[in-house]
N, C-alpha and C positions, 0 to 999 in steps of 0.2 A: 504494499500500500504506501509507504514511503516513497519508492521510486518512482511510481506513479505520479503523486503528489510533486515530486520534483521537476519532473518532465513536464508537467502542467504547469507550474511557475515560469519556467524556462521557457513558457510560449514556444514550442518546438512546431513550426506549422507543415502541415501534410504530412506528419509522420506518426504511424501507428504505434502507439506505444508499447504495446504486445510484440510489435514486429522489431522495435528497437532492442527490446528487451531480450527477443529469442536469439537477436543477433550477437547481443553481448554474452549471452550464455553458451552459444553455439561457439562463440569464440575462445571462452574459459575451457569448453569442454576438448575442443580441436588443439590448441596450441597449450593448454596447460597453465596452470596457477603461477608456476613459477617463470615463464615465459612472458607471460601478462604482467608479472611483477615488473620484471625487466623493461618491457616495452613501455610502460607507464613511466619509469624512469627517464627512459629515452625522448619521448614524446614530449616531457617535460621541459627536457634540456633543449629540444629543437624551439620551445615556446619562449624559453629562455634565448637562445641566441637570436630569435625575430625580433624580440622585445629589444633587446641590447641593440640590434640595428636601430631601432626605431628614436632609443634615447638619444645615439649619435646621429640623429636627423634622416636617417636613411629608411623612413618606414614605410613597408610594400605591404598594404593593405590586405592583398589577396595572401601572403604567405602567412601571415600574423591568424586570418581569419581558416586559414587549412589547420595551422597549429593548435588553435583554442579548441577548433572541432575534434582533431584527433586527441586532443587531453581530456575534453569532456566524456568522448567514447567511452577511452580508457577509465576515466573515473566511475562511468555506470559501471564498467567491469568490476572494479575495485569493491565498488558498495555491494555486487551480488557475491563476489568472492567471500568479502568479510561478513557479510549480510547484517550490515550496520545502518542500513539507509536512516532509519529513524533516528539513530544517535548523529548522522552526518547533519539532518533537517534540524534536530534539536539544536546544534551545536552552531548551525547556520542562523538559525533564528534569533537565538541567544546572543549572539557575535553582531548581528547587523541592528538588534534593538538597542545594543549598546553603544554601538557607533552610532546610531541615528541619536541617541541622547546626547554623546559626547560633542556633535555636532550642533545641537539645539534643536532637533526637528520632533518636535512635540507630537504630531499626530502620526508618527509611524505604527502600522499595525503589518504582523507577519499572517499574511492571509494566503489564500488560495486566489489566483489571477482567473476569471471566466470571463 
């Protein structure tokens, strides 16, 4: 349930959440947990490289978007692997609410976007 709620919150257009979950489950099954743990580290590294380029004044929106997508897909796999979707989203709620408070945003609520 937590996984589906998160994907709804991300407002992923024209994607069947069940299909995305199926792809992530299949990837974990096909490649194995250890390989996918290495892959998430590699994808995060590639995103870091693209963000570093942007920081240096050489942004490439297509590459940054591609790496962000790769990282999000891998994070979905990691939530399935560790069976911690609810914990992740509880942390997101807590941390975003704390950030909103620090920023003086008074009317911040954590809810599903429909």
